[in-house]
C-alpha positions in Angstrom: 17.9 -19.1 33.1 14.3 -18.3 34.3 14.6 -14.8 34.5 16.4 -14.7 31.2 13.1 -16.2 29.7 11.1 -13.4 30.9 13.3 -10.8 29.6 13.7 -12.4 26.2 9.7 -12.7 26.0 9.2 -9.3 27.1 11.9 -7.6 24.4 10.2 -9.6 21.5 6.8 -9.0 23.0 7.1 -5.0 23.0 8.8 -5.1 19.4 5.9 -7.3 18.1 3.1 -5.2 19.7 4.6 -1.8 18.7 5.0 -2.8 15.1 1.6 -4.2 14.7 -0.3 -1.8 16.7 -2.1 -0.1 14.0 -3.6 -3.4 12.9 -4.8 -3.9 16.5 -6.6 -0.5 16.4 -8.8 -1.4 13.2 -9.4 -4.9 14.9 -11.0 -2.9 17.9 -12.8 -0.6 15.7 -14.3 -3.2 13.5 -15.4 -5.1 16.7 -17.1 -2.3 18.0 -19.0 -1.4 14.6 -22.8 -1.9 15.2 -22.5 -2.0 18.7 -24.9 0.8 18.9 -27.9 -1.3 17.6 -27.5 -3.9 20.4 -29.8 -2.5 22.9 -33.6 -3.0 22.3 -34.9 -0.1 19.5 -36.9 2.7 20.6 -40.3 2.6 18.9 -40.0 6.2 17.6 -41.0 5.2 14.1 -44.6 4.5 15.3 -45.1 8.3 15.8 -48.3 9.3 14.0 -46.4 11.9 11.9 -45.1 9.1 9.8 -48.7 7.8 9.1 -49.3 11.3 7.2 -46.9 10.5 4.5 -48.7 7.5 3.4 -51.8 7.2 0.9 -54.5 5.5 2.6 -54.9 7.6 5.8 -56.2 6.0 8.9 -55.4 2.3 7.3 -51.8 3.1 7.9 -52.5 2.6 11.6 -53.0 -1.1 11.4 -49.4 -1.5 10.4 -47.5 -2.4 13.7 -44.4 -3.8 12.3 -42.2 -0.6 12.7 -41.8 -0.9 16.6 -41.8 -4.6 16.8 -38.2 -5.3 14.8 -35.0 -3.8 15.3 -33.5 -1.6 12.7 -31.1 -3.7 10.4 -27.3 -3.8 11.5 -25.3 -1.5 9.6 -23.1 -2.8 6.8 -20.0 -4.4 7.5 -16.9 -2.2 7.3 -14.0 -3.6 5.7 -10.4 -3.3 6.7 -9.5 -0.7 4.1 -12.6 1.5 4.7 -12.1 1.6 8.5 -8.4 2.6 8.0 -9.4 5.1 5.2 -12.1 6.5 7.5 -9.8 7.0 10.8 -7.3 8.5 8.5 -9.6 11.2 7.2 -11.2 11.9 10.2 -8.6 11.7 13.0 -5.3 11.8 11.2 -2.7 9.2 10.5 -1.4 9.6 14.0 -4.5 8.2 15.2 -3.6 4.7 14.0 -1.2 4.7 16.9 -3.8 5.7 19.7 -3.1 3.8 22.7 0.6 2.7 21.6 1.5 3.6 25.3 -1.1 1.1 26.7 0.3 -1.4 24.1 3.7 -1.3 25.5 2.5 -1.3 28.9 0.3 -4.4 28.3 3.1 -6.3 26.7 5.5 -5.5 29.4 3.1 -7.0 32.0 0.9 -9.5 30.1 3.5 -10.9 27.4 6.5 -10.8 29.5 4.7 -12.8 32.1 3.2 -15.5 29.7 6.2 -15.8 27.6 8.6 -16.1 30.6 6.2 -18.5 32.7 5.5 -20.9 29.5 9.2 -21.3 29.0 9.8 -21.9 32.6 7.0 -24.8 32.7 8.4 -26.3 29.4 11.6 -26.5 31.0 10.4 -28.2 34.3 8.0 -30.7 32.4 10.4 -31.5 29.6 11.8 -35.3 29.7 15.4 -34.8 30.4 16.1 -38.1 28.6 14.3 -37.5 25.4 14.4 -33.7 25.4 10.7 -33.9 24.3 7.5 -32.5 25.6 4.0 -33.7 24.6 1.7 -31.3 22.7 -0.8 -31.7 25.8 1.7 -30.6 28.2 2.5 -27.7 26.0 -1.0 -26.8 25.7 -1.4 -27.0 29.5 1.6 -24.6 30.0 0.1 -22.2 27.6 -3.3 -22.2 29.5 -1.6 -21.5 32.9 0.9 -19.0 31.6 -2.0 -17.2 29.6 -4.3 -17.0 32.8 -1.4 -15.7 34.7 -0.2 -13.2 32.4 -4.0 -11.7 31.8 -4.4 -11.2 35.5 -1.3 -9.3 35.6 -1.8 -7.2 32.6 -5.8 -6.6 32.7 -5.6 -2.8 33.8 -3.1 -2.1 30.7 -5.6 -3.9 28.5 -8.6 -1.9 29.6 -6.4 1.3 29.0 -5.6 0.1 25.6 -9.0 -0.7 24.5 -10.5 2.4 25.7 -7.6 4.5 24.1 -8.0 2.8 20.8 -11.8 3.2 20.7 -11.9 6.8 21.9 -11.8 8.2 18.3 -15.0 6.7 17.3 -17.2 8.8 19.9 -18.4 12.2 19.3 -15.8 14.9 20.0 -17.9 15.8 23.2 -18.1 12.4 24.4 -14.1 11.3 24.1 -12.1 10.5 27.2 -8.9 11.7 25.5 -6.5 10.1 27.7 -3.1 11.3 27.4 -1.5 8.0 28.0 -1.9 4.7 29.7 -1.1 5.6 33.2 -3.5 8.7 32.8 -6.1 6.5 31.6 -5.8 4.0 34.5 -5.5 7.1 36.8 -8.6 8.7 35.6 -10.4 5.2 35.5 -9.6 4.6 39.2 -10.9 8.2 40.3 -14.1 8.1 38.2 -15.2 4.4 38.2 -13.2 2.9 41.1 -10.5 0.4 41.2 -12.8 -2.5 40.0 -13.0 -0.8 36.5 -9.5 -1.7 36.0 -10.6 -5.5 36.1 -13.9 -4.7 33.8 -13.8 -8.0 31.5 -11.1 -9.7 33.4 -12.8 -12.9 33.1 -12.9 -12.7 29.3 -9.3 -11.4 29.5 -8.2 -14.4 31.1 -10.1 -16.6 29.0 -8.8 -15.0 25.8 -5.3 -15.0 27.1 -5.4 -18.7 27.7 -6.5 -19.6 24.4 -4.3 -17.3 22.5 -1.4 -18.2 24.6 -2.0 -22.2 24.6 -2.9 -22.1 20.8 -0.1 -19.7 19.7 2.7 -20.9 21.7 2.0 -24.6 21.6 1.1 -24.4 17.9 4.5 -22.7 17.2 6.8 -25.1 19.2 4.9 -28.4 17.7 5.1 -26.9 14.0 8.7 -25.9 14.5 9.8 -29.3 15.7 8.0 -31.0 13.1 9.5 -28.9 10.4 12.9 -29.4 11.8 12.6 -33.3 12.5 11.3 -33.9 8.9 14.4 -32.1 7.5 12.5 -29.6 5.3 14.3 -26.8 6.9 16.9 -26.4 9.6 16.0 -24.2 12.7 16.6 -20.9 10.9 14.5 -17.9 10.0 12.5 -19.6 7.3 11.5 -22.3 9.8 10.5 -19.5 12.4 8.5 -17.6 9.8 6.4 -20.6 8.8 5.9 -21.9 12.0 4.8 -18.4 13.3 2.1 -18.0 10.4 0.5 -21.3 11.4 0.4 -20.3 14.9 -1.0 -17.0 14.2 -3.9 -18.3 12.3 -4.8 -21.1 14.9 -4.7 -18.3 17.4 -7.0 -15.9 15.7 -9.6 -18.5 14.9 -9.7 -19.7 18.5 -9.9 -16.4 20.2 -11.9 -14.0 17.9 -15.4 -14.6 19.4 -13.9 -14.0 22.9 -12.1 -11.0 21.6 -15.2 -9.5 20.4 -17.0 -10.0 23.5 -14.2 -8.8 25.5 -13.5 -5.7 23.5 -17.3 -4.5 23.9 -17.7 -5.1 27.7 -14.1 -3.3 28.4 -15.4 -0.2 26.3 -18.1 0.3 28.8 -20.9 -0.6 26.6 -24.6 -1.1 27.5 -23.9 -4.8 28.7 -24.5 -6.5 32.3 -21.8 -8.8 31.8 -20.4 -11.5 29.5 -23.6 -13.4 28.9 -25.7 -10.2 28.3 -23.1 -9.1 25.9 -23.1 -12.2 24.0 -27.0 -12.5 23.8 -27.4 -8.7 22.8 -24.8 -9.0 20.0 -25.9 -12.2 18.5 -29.5 -11.2 18.6 -28.8 -7.8 17.2 -26.3 -8.5 14.7 -26.2 -12.4 14.0 -23.9 -15.0 15.2 -21.1 -14.0 12.7 -20.6 -10.8 14.5 -18.7 -12.7 17.0 -16.2 -13.0 14.0 -16.1 -9.3 13.4 -12.6 -8.0 12.9 -11.5 -11.5 12.0 -9.5 -10.2 8.9 -7.6 -7.8 11.0 -7.0 -10.2 13.5 -5.6 -12.6 11.2 -3.7 -9.8 9.5 -2.3 -8.6 12.9 -1.8 -12.2 14.5 0.2 -13.2 11.5 2.6 -10.5 11.4 2.7 -10.1 15.2 3.4 -13.8 15.7 6.1 -13.7 13.0 7.8 -10.5 14.6 7.3 -12.1 18.1 8.9 -15.3 17.5 11.8 -14.2 14.9 12.7 -11.5 17.3 12.5 -13.9 20.2 15.0 -16.4 18.4 17.4 -13.4 17.7 17.2 -12.2 21.4 17.9 -15.9 22.8 21.0 -15.8 20.4 22.1 -12.6 21.6 21.8 -13.6 25.2 22.8 -17.2 25.0 26.0 -16.6 26.8 24.4 -14.6 29.6 
């Protein structure tokens, strides 16, 4: 029964991950938007040539506000505009950049977290009442998410880099051929430690996502069935999935933004440094960049995940 729960979770996760990969790619690109303004600006605007264009001659030298203030962050790019730009400049196939890494990530990370969550649920459920308190579900999700993230971090780093590659100038692109190629080249050029760049963020995010997503789904599904509004069918699964997806997106987005930027190999010395530079340069709401595609992805992803999971369980119930 324990092994079967890992298999069921793995199959559902791969199907959900592949079907919503373009939305995940758009989320990553939006989260990286504006990253280049995070470092302290170089005071190039103070060069004397600029003063020659203003009336008043030498009096313009008394204005020192140019080098003291960073340039304003670029305007926020919307989901549709980002998608249109990618298709125009990189082609439609670019929306599936890094899909091999997604398959590997879901196979490692989601299979582990889904299977471990079910295993802990079965062990902690009261055999007499067949009930498990919400607190225990959240705890099971936190543990399962942490273990799954530790297992899947190399694939997560590869996925982020492959998805972000198209936004770089052609001469700076890494042009990874596959997830395995990305991992191999990272180890050769940056060392094994590069595979665990941002691992603390990955673990924190995975704990939040798994606890909020799986626990919310189970809790909402149980409530809907108990109240008799719907039976334990597809309608219940879809409704509970949407609620779970929204909660997971709301809880995890700030950590996800920081994780994406650190993993992409940006100009950050660590998690705290990334948070400080991002907020200072772009404002607090920058931590919710990509929230629309995150919700847009988490909704369909969670629906596909749990609907597929429920169907796979039915198919494998006799095994």
